N, C-alpha and C positions, 0 to 999 in steps of 0.2 A: 083081337086085334085093337088098341088101342088110339083115340084120337085126343089131340088137346092141342087148343089153337087160344092161348095167351095172348096177352097184347103187345108181343112182342117176338112169337115165334110159333111156327107150324111144325105140328112133328105128329109120326106114325110110328107104333110101333107093335111088336108081337113079341108072347109069351106064353109060353108051355109049360109051365110050371118050375123050371129051373134055368134055364135058358131064354135070352131075350135078344132083341135085334131091334135097333129105333136108327129111325130118318129124322132130322130135323134142319127148319130153313129159317134164320131171321127175317123180321118184316124190313122193310127198305126204310129207313126213315132218312130225310133227308137233310145232309150236312150244317150242321150249324143250330139242329133244333133239338128241342127236350123232349121229343117223344110223338106219336100219333094220334089224330082223331079214333074215337071208336068206328067210325063209319070207312075210315080209311082200313083200318085195321081187318076190319071184318070183308070189307071187298080183296084184299091180299089173302087172307085165308082161303077165300071161295075159291082163288084161281091156282093155289097151292096146294090143296091136299089132292085134287085128281092127279097132280104131276106125282105126287109123293106116294099116292098108293100105285101109280103107275109102275115107276121106278121098283118098288118092292117085287111087283110080278116079272120087271126085267132080271132083275137080281136072281130070280128062281127062289125067291123068299115065300110065295102062297102056294107049292105044289100039295102041303098038306091044306085039309080044310080047317075052316075057321069055323071055332065051336060058339064064339061070343064076340060079340061087339061093344066096346065100349065109348065113352066120352067124358070129358069134364066138362061139367053145363052152368057151373059160376066158381067164384074167386073161392069161396070158404063155404062151409056147411052150416052157415048161419041165416037167420030170417034177414032179408033185405039185401044178400050179397049178390051183386048180378053185374055182367058188364057182356054188351051184345057180341063180344067178338068171340064167345063160346056158344054162341047158334051155329057157326059154322061145324062146328065138329058133331054138335047134338043132329043136326040137320041130316049131315051128310053118313054119319053115322047111324042114325036110325033107319035112312033108304037103305044102308050097305045092310043092315039085320035083316028087315025084311024081304029083301031080296033072295039072301042067301037062308032064309028061313030062321035063325037063328035068335036068341034071347040078346037083348039091348040095356045095357046099365049104364047108369050114370053116377060119378062122383065128384069132387072139388075139385078144384086145381090143387090146393092145398094138402089133401089127402093123399092126391097122387106125388105130390113132392116127398110126400112121408114114405109112400109104399116105394118111389124108386130109392129115395136112401137107403132105408132099410135093406134092401136086394142088393144093392150097388153095395154097400159096407159089409155086407156080409155076414148080416145080421137080422133075416128075415124073423126070426123069432121075437123079434120087436112089436110084430103086427100085433100079438099073441098077449102082450102084457104091458102092464103101465109105465113109460118112460117119460121124460121131457127131449120137445124138440124144438129147435131153433128153425124158421122160417125165414132167412135171409134173400130179399130179392129186391128188383128195381121198384117195387112198389109194397113190400111188407117187411116190415122185422117186428116179429114176434115171436116169444116165447110160449109152447103150448107144454100143456099138460094132455099128454096121447093113452087115451084108454081103447081095448078093444069095442069093437060096437058089431058083434056079426063077423062078416068077411071083410067089415071094414074098419075104420079107426075114429072115435071123438076125438078133436083136438078142441081144448079149452084153453083157453087166451089168456095168462096169468104174468107178462111183463113183454117187454120191450118200447119201441118208442110211442111217444103221446103226440109227436108231429110229424117230422120229416124220416123216411127210411132213410137205411144204411145206404142202399140202392140209388136213391134219389142224390144221397150226398155226394157220389162217386160221380153219379152220372153229369149232374151239375158242374161239379169241381174239374172233369174232364171238358167238357162244352168250352169252359172259362180257359180251359188250357189249350183250345184247340183241338182236342180230339174229337173220336167219330163217337156218333151216342149208338149203342150205351157204350161205355169207359170203363168198363172192369177189368177187361183184359188188359186194355192199355196205359190204364192208370197203374197196374200191378207192375207191367213193364217198365214205366216210366221211374216208377218208385227205386227199382235195383237194390240194390246193398245199401242204402240210406238207413243203416241203423242206428245211428248217431241222432236220428230227429225225433224228438218228444212229442206227445200226441196232448192234446189239450183232456185235460181231466173235468167230462162233463157230469152234470148235474145228476144226480141219481137219486130214485124215490122208490124205495123198496126194489122191486125187479123192472121198475120202468125207469126209461129216462128219456131225455129232450138233447135234440140234435139241430135243432133250428138256427140257433146262433153260429153255429158251427161256416153258415156260408158267408157271413161276414169275417171272420177270421181267414179264410179262406180268400177274400175279397182285398182283406187287408194286407195280406201276405203277398198277393200278386202286385199290389199297387206299389209295395215297397220293393221291389224287383226279385223277390226272392227267386231260386234258380225252380223250373219246374217241377224238378225231380224232388227238392225239398218240399214242394207244395204237397204232391202226390203221398209221400212219406209222412206227413203231417196227417193227413184225412186217413191213410189208411191206417197208422200206427192208434189213433184216436179208435178209429171202429173197432180193433182187435182189443185195445185195451179194455173198450167201455163193454165187449162181449165176454171178456174174461171176465170181469169184476162182477156180472149182473149173473153169469155162470156160476160161478164160486156159491155166489148169495142163494142162488135157488136151491143147488146140492145140499147146503144148510137144512133147507125146507124140506128139500127130497133126498134123505139120503139114502144111498146105494141105488139111486135112477139113474140107469144110461141118459145120456144125452145125444141126439142125434143132432146134424146138421144136414138141411136142406135148403134149395135155392140157390141161385145163381152165385151169388156174394161169398160163400160157402169154397169157392174154387180159389178163392185170395191164398195166396202162400205166406204173407205175414198171419193174416187169423188163425191159418194150419200151424203156422210155430206156434205163435204164440198160445195155443191151446192144448200142446201137448202135454204138460204138465198140470191137467184140469179132469183129474178123474177119469172115467169110463167114459169118452165121448168118441163117437162115432161120425165120420164125415162120407157123406154121397162121393163116389166115382166124379170125377171133373165132368165128364159126358153126362152124367145123370143127375148133378146138382142144381144146372141151369132148366130151364124152362123143357121138359120133353114128355113124351107119349108113355113111357114106358110103365111109371108108376098107376097112370088109368090101366093099363092093359094087365098088370101085375092084379090090381083089384077084380077087373075083371074076371079073370081065372080063378080066382078067391070065391067069387059069387058063384061063380057056375059049379064049384066045387061044394058048395055051403060054407065056407070059412076056412078057418085052419087048421 
């Protein structure tokens, strides 16, 4: 059983070594705002976790004994990485493990993303070999060098943004256009088939880049009266082109390394289409690209079995 309580999704998942099943629910964010305070997110997680676990039981998913419980305890497996919202999953996970008399395991939210992407993309073997991975989400835009570490993986940041994440750019653009937060799916639909809209060539320094100037460009387009679909296409094409260019540069440094795509932004249709001709790229299934507990359940199973 895996629990993940990220800043915007409460999720639980079951994994038996091959098949998995997960449930998740977005946190409620007031219309027109750009997110939640950690105290508000934590409060919602505490209320929702028992309901999701109850749903698992009602659906008949808990008929087989649970042999281990895991939870994401921090954003990244790095010193100083901490967010209070993860306390909800850890505290309830530890309690469940003690009641059931089974081991409890912790991993980072990012490690869970990598595991869920590898499994849902049909490439679980990636967890036992070095590869590259993008983590593209509401708060993270990181290109990672991933290496096996026992039952888990180690992720070293080798590229990404120096400031604004791609998810933040999408959400802030969406809010300016009157869309609900988070705005990923809605902005993708709004852009539609605006294939003639060119993105902006953002400044790239090696495998790192900056997106902070894009906010002003979006504001200028809206003030000029550009159609919302054009603004959406401009932003999404900029993101897709930038990720493509950085991925190509990374593949030159790490030839023959597969590139795994995880995080909610990787569900974007333009990004997926843009990356089709960029070597060996593997995308998580959309339902396991966004925040979910599946990767936590997978890593918990691997820890119980002693690794890959």
